[in-house]
C-alpha positions in Angstrom: 21.1 53.1 205.5 19.5 51.8 202.3 21.6 51.5 199.1 19.1 53.8 197.4 19.8 56.5 199.9 23.5 55.9 199.9 23.5 56.3 196.1 21.6 59.6 196.2 23.8 61.0 199.0 27.0 59.9 197.2 25.9 61.6 193.9 24.8 64.8 195.8 28.2 64.9 197.6 30.1 64.3 194.4 28.2 67.1 192.5 28.5 69.6 195.3 32.3 69.0 195.6 32.6 69.2 191.9 30.9 72.6 191.8 33.4 74.0 194.2 36.0 73.8 191.4 38.2 71.1 193.0 40.0 68.8 190.6 38.1 65.7 189.7 40.6 63.4 191.3 40.3 65.2 194.6 36.5 65.2 194.4 36.4 61.4 193.9 38.9 60.7 196.6 37.2 63.0 199.1 33.8 61.5 198.4 35.2 58.1 199.0 36.9 59.1 202.3 33.7 60.7 203.6 31.5 57.7 202.9 34.1 55.2 204.1 34.1 56.9 207.5 30.3 57.3 207.5 29.5 53.7 206.4 32.4 51.7 207.6 35.4 51.9 210.0 38.7 53.6 209.3 40.2 50.2 208.6 38.5 50.2 205.2 40.9 53.0 204.1 43.7 50.4 204.3 41.7 48.2 201.9 41.3 51.2 199.5 45.1 51.7 199.5 45.5 48.0 198.6 43.0 48.5 195.8 44.9 51.4 194.4 48.2 49.5 194.6 46.7 46.5 192.8 45.6 48.9 190.0 49.1 50.3 189.7 50.4 46.9 188.9 48.4 46.8 185.6 50.8 46.3 182.8 48.6 48.1 180.3 49.4 51.4 182.1 53.0 51.2 180.8 51.7 52.2 177.3 50.1 55.4 178.5 53.2 57.6 179.2 54.9 56.1 176.2 52.2 57.1 173.8 51.9 60.5 175.4 55.7 61.1 175.0 55.4 59.9 171.3 52.6 62.4 170.8 54.6 65.2 172.4 57.6 64.6 170.2 55.5 64.4 167.0 53.7 67.6 167.9 57.1 69.4 167.9 58.7 67.6 165.0 56.9 69.4 162.1 55.1 66.2 161.0 51.7 67.9 161.1 52.9 70.8 158.8 54.2 68.4 156.2 51.2 66.1 156.4 48.7 68.9 156.0 50.6 70.5 153.1 50.7 67.1 151.3 47.0 66.4 151.9 45.6 69.8 151.2 47.4 70.2 147.8 45.7 67.0 146.6 42.3 67.8 148.1 42.5 71.6 147.8 41.2 71.8 144.2 37.8 70.4 145.5 35.3 72.7 147.0 35.9 72.4 150.7 39.3 70.9 150.0 41.0 72.5 152.9 38.4 71.1 155.3 38.5 67.7 153.7 42.3 67.8 154.0 41.9 68.7 157.7 39.7 65.6 158.3 42.1 63.3 156.5 45.2 64.9 158.2 43.6 64.6 161.6 42.7 60.9 160.9 46.3 60.1 159.9 47.7 62.1 162.9 45.3 60.2 165.2 47.1 57.0 164.1 50.3 58.5 165.6 49.3 60.8 168.4 46.2 59.5 170.0 45.6 62.7 172.1 42.6 64.9 171.1 43.9 68.2 172.5 47.2 68.0 170.7 45.5 67.5 167.4 43.0 70.3 167.7 45.5 72.8 168.8 48.0 71.8 166.1 45.5 71.9 163.2 43.9 75.0 164.7 47.2 76.7 164.2 48.0 75.1 160.8 44.7 74.7 158.9 42.3 77.4 160.4 44.2 80.5 159.1 44.1 79.2 155.5 40.4 78.4 155.6 39.5 81.7 157.2 41.7 83.6 154.7 39.8 81.9 151.8 36.5 82.9 153.3 35.3 79.4 154.4 32.1 79.3 156.2 32.7 79.0 160.0 30.5 75.9 160.1 33.0 74.1 157.8 36.2 75.6 159.1 35.7 75.4 162.8 33.7 72.2 162.8 36.2 70.2 160.7 39.0 71.0 163.2 37.0 70.1 166.3 35.4 67.0 164.9 38.6 65.9 163.1 40.7 66.3 166.2 38.3 64.2 168.1 39.1 61.3 165.9 42.0 60.5 168.3 39.4 58.9 170.6 38.7 56.1 168.1 41.7 55.8 165.8 44.4 53.7 167.5 46.7 54.2 169.4 44.0 55.9 171.5 44.7 56.5 175.1 41.0 56.1 175.8 41.2 52.5 174.6 44.1 51.8 176.9 42.3 53.1 180.0 39.1 51.3 179.0 41.1 48.1 178.5 42.6 48.5 182.0 39.2 49.1 183.6 37.2 46.4 181.6 39.9 43.7 181.4 39.8 43.8 177.6 42.7 43.3 175.2 44.3 46.6 174.2 45.5 45.1 170.9 41.9 44.0 170.0 40.5 47.4 171.0 43.1 49.2 168.8 42.2 47.1 165.8 38.5 47.2 166.5 38.5 51.0 166.4 39.9 51.3 162.9 36.7 50.7 160.8 34.3 52.8 163.0 37.0 55.5 163.0 37.2 55.5 159.2 33.4 55.4 159.0 33.2 58.6 161.1 35.8 60.3 159.0 33.9 59.3 155.9 30.7 60.8 157.2 32.5 64.1 158.0 34.0 64.3 154.6 30.6 63.4 153.0 29.0 66.3 154.9 31.6 68.7 153.7 31.3 67.6 150.1 27.5 67.7 150.1 27.3 71.1 151.9 29.7 72.8 149.6 28.0 71.3 146.5 24.6 72.5 147.7 26.0 75.9 148.8 29.2 76.7 147.0 29.6 79.9 148.9 30.5 77.9 152.0 33.9 77.1 150.6 35.2 79.1 147.6 37.2 77.3 144.9 40.9 76.9 145.4 43.3 79.4 143.7 44.3 78.8 140.1 47.9 77.8 140.9 46.7 75.0 143.2 44.2 73.7 140.7 46.7 73.6 137.9 49.8 72.4 139.8 51.8 69.9 137.7 51.3 66.3 138.7 55.1 65.9 139.3 55.0 68.6 142.0 52.0 67.0 143.6 53.7 63.7 143.7 56.8 65.3 145.2 54.7 66.6 148.1 53.6 63.1 149.0 56.9 62.7 150.7 55.2 64.4 153.6 53.1 61.3 154.1 56.0 58.9 154.2 57.1 59.3 157.8 53.5 59.5 159.3 52.4 56.5 157.2 55.5 54.5 158.1 55.3 55.2 161.8 51.5 54.4 162.0 52.1 51.2 160.0 55.0 50.1 162.3 53.1 50.8 165.5 49.7 49.3 164.5 51.2 46.6 162.2 53.4 45.2 165.0 50.2 44.9 167.2 48.1 43.4 164.4 50.8 40.9 163.4 51.2 39.9 167.0 54.9 40.8 167.0 54.6 43.3 169.8 52.3 44.1 172.7 50.7 47.6 172.8 53.3 48.7 175.4 56.2 47.4 173.2 54.6 49.1 170.1 54.4 52.3 172.1 58.2 52.1 172.8 58.8 51.5 169.1 56.6 54.5 168.4 58.7 56.7 170.7 61.8 55.7 168.9 60.1 56.4 165.5 59.0 59.8 166.8 62.6 60.7 167.8 63.9 59.6 164.4 61.2 61.6 162.6 62.1 64.7 164.6 65.8 64.2 163.8 65.1 63.8 160.1 63.1 67.1 160.2 66.0 68.7 162.2 63.7 69.4 165.1 65.3 67.1 167.6 66.8 69.4 170.2 67.5 69.1 173.9 64.8 71.7 174.8 62.1 69.9 172.7 63.0 66.6 174.4 62.9 68.2 177.8 59.6 70.0 177.2 58.1 66.7 175.9 59.2 64.9 179.0 57.7 67.5 181.2 54.5 67.3 179.3 54.5 63.5 179.6 55.1 63.6 183.3 52.4 66.2 183.8 49.7 64.4 181.9 50.7 61.0 183.2 50.6 62.2 186.8 47.1 63.8 186.2 45.8 60.5 184.9 47.4 58.5 187.8 45.6 60.7 190.4 42.3 60.2 188.5 42.9 56.4 188.5 43.5 56.6 192.3 40.4 58.7 193.0 38.2 56.5 190.8 39.4 53.3 192.4 38.6 54.5 195.9 35.1 55.8 195.1 34.1 52.7 193.1 35.6 50.5 195.8 33.5 52.1 198.6 30.3 52.1 196.5 30.9 48.4 195.6 31.5 47.5 199.3 28.2 49.2 200.2 26.4 47.0 197.6 26.2 49.6 194.9 27.3 47.3 192.1 24.4 45.0 192.7 22.0 47.9 193.0 23.2 49.3 189.6 23.0 45.9 188.0 19.4 45.3 189.2 18.3 48.8 188.2 19.9 48.6 184.7 18.6 45.1 184.1 15.1 46.3 184.9 15.1 48.8 182.0 12.4 48.0 179.4 12.8 46.6 175.9 15.2 43.8 176.8 19.0 43.9 176.4 18.9 46.5 173.6 16.9 48.8 175.9 19.7 48.4 178.5 22.4 49.2 175.9 20.4 52.3 174.8 20.0 53.3 178.4 23.8 53.1 179.0 24.4 55.3 175.9 22.0 57.9 177.3 23.8 57.8 180.7 27.2 58.2 179.0 26.1 61.0 176.7 24.6 62.9 179.7 27.8 62.4 181.8 29.8 63.6 178.8 28.1 67.0 179.0 29.8 67.6 182.4 32.7 65.2 182.9 35.7 64.4 180.8 36.2 60.9 179.4 38.7 59.7 182.0 36.2 60.4 184.8 33.4 58.6 182.9 35.3 55.5 182.0 36.6 55.1 185.6 33.3 55.7 187.2 31.0 53.8 184.9 32.9 50.9 183.3 33.4 48.9 186.6 29.6 48.9 186.9 28.6 48.5 183.2 31.1 45.9 182.0 29.9 43.1 184.2 26.3 43.8 183.0 27.5 43.8 179.3 29.1 40.4 179.9 26.0 39.0 181.6 24.0 40.0 178.6 26.3 38.2 176.2 27.8 41.3 174.5 31.4 41.5 173.5 33.4 43.9 175.7 35.7 44.9 172.8 32.6 46.0 170.8 31.4 47.9 173.9 34.8 49.6 174.2 34.4 51.0 170.6 30.8 52.1 171.5 32.2 53.8 174.6 34.9 55.6 172.6 32.2 56.8 170.0 30.3 58.2 173.0 33.4 60.0 174.1 33.7 61.6 170.7 30.1 62.8 171.2 31.2 64.2 174.6 34.0 66.2 173.1 31.5 68.0 170.9 28.6 68.3 173.4 27.8 71.5 175.3 28.2 72.8 177.9 31.6 71.0 178.6 32.7 70.2 175.1 36.5 70.0 175.5 37.1 70.3 171.7 35.4 73.7 171.8 37.7 75.0 174.5 40.8 73.5 172.9 40.0 75.4 169.7 39.0 78.5 171.6 42.5 78.6 173.1 43.8 78.9 169.6 41.4 81.5 168.1 41.4 83.8 171.2 38.8 86.6 171.2 38.5 86.6 167.4 35.7 84.0 167.3 33.0 83.8 170.0 32.7 80.4 171.7 29.0 80.3 170.6 30.1 80.2 167.0 32.3 77.2 167.7 29.4 75.4 169.4 27.1 76.1 166.4 29.8 74.9 164.0 30.1 71.6 165.8 26.4 70.7 165.7 26.4 69.0 162.2 29.4 66.9 163.2 27.7 66.1 166.5 24.6 64.7 164.7 26.9 62.7 162.3 28.7 61.2 165.3 25.4 60.1 166.8 24.6 58.5 163.4 28.0 56.7 163.5 27.3 55.6 167.1 23.9 54.2 166.1 25.6 52.2 163.3 28.3 50.9 165.6 25.7 49.7 168.1 23.4 48.2 165.4 26.2 46.4 163.5 28.8 45.0 165.9 30.6 43.5 162.9 32.0 47.0 162.1 34.1 46.7 165.3 34.7 43.0 165.5 35.5 41.9 162.0 39.2 43.1 162.0 40.0 41.6 165.4 38.5 38.3 164.3 40.8 38.4 161.3 43.7 39.1 163.5 42.9 36.0 165.6 43.1 33.9 162.4 
């Protein structure tokens, strides 16, 4: 059987099983089992077990449950409420100030949480009621929460970076630092859109109430205490990595301790909250582990059949040289992002794409940032669009899902602009890591 036919049959089997509603991990594992028995002997299954076991020994995976636990504790510690109150009082007097405050708050929270769903649900509960009460246009209110929450894919400590590093063999610390400037660029584009939109059409975001516009400076400064703990925690976690004092896994442990201290200071540290956070950590970590297992098996079988060389030859044959290949990869990832979540995409594509990237002379840390920017696109892209459904779980039946899709479109285009800039100017991603090496 030719590798071209194997590729078509494997894709068809994968899509058919996915359409049955089976979990993605089971789909990948089942597809691998079917083709291992068709193409090879049952002894190959033993080799697949060894491949999975080898992946489990990857030290970078230690950071994943630690960052998830940190996020779970922070979500229940009241930090987001304090953060949003402090930011929105300072930005509130501006037109669109609540939406601007949401983007800024999401960016700061992303530096502590690193999980998109947690951010969108949290700020959907905190920020959306205030914006809707003040008659904000849905395009501003809904879009700022979905797009702002998605910043957790780029701003470290992003779990997406950790999984990419494990798959591509890149440095987690370099990836964390590389994501800072592109992440801030994306936040700046979102804020710029809100400022320009509300300036052109003031009805999109009515002015803030008089008491907020004329609040004494002393009271505003006092509210900044809500930024102390988030800022301190983010500085300790990222600063320890940047300074080379701690590995990402060690920094994650420090972050967990900081999250517990923050919850204790806010008088939110209870046994039930710790227990629920541990349950949530176990549930998400177990889900990720099964996805790792399934992806390792399907990629292993496809590689054994010669699929890696077939993909390499096909991609290298794309027109317009190495940049044409890069653009082709972006199109593939954007297309996959319409139907799969990021974990499936990174585990299925990066083992095939990263060797090509290295052969072309590109930096895999830069490509990791490009990949994460693509995943931000996937969070906003229909028909899958995880951000849309996270926010839909908050608003219930009050707002149709079609309105949320429409509100996301301006932010989706801006993310594509940021993606193009990140691809065209690798220095945006690589300057900070190069400074760290010095």
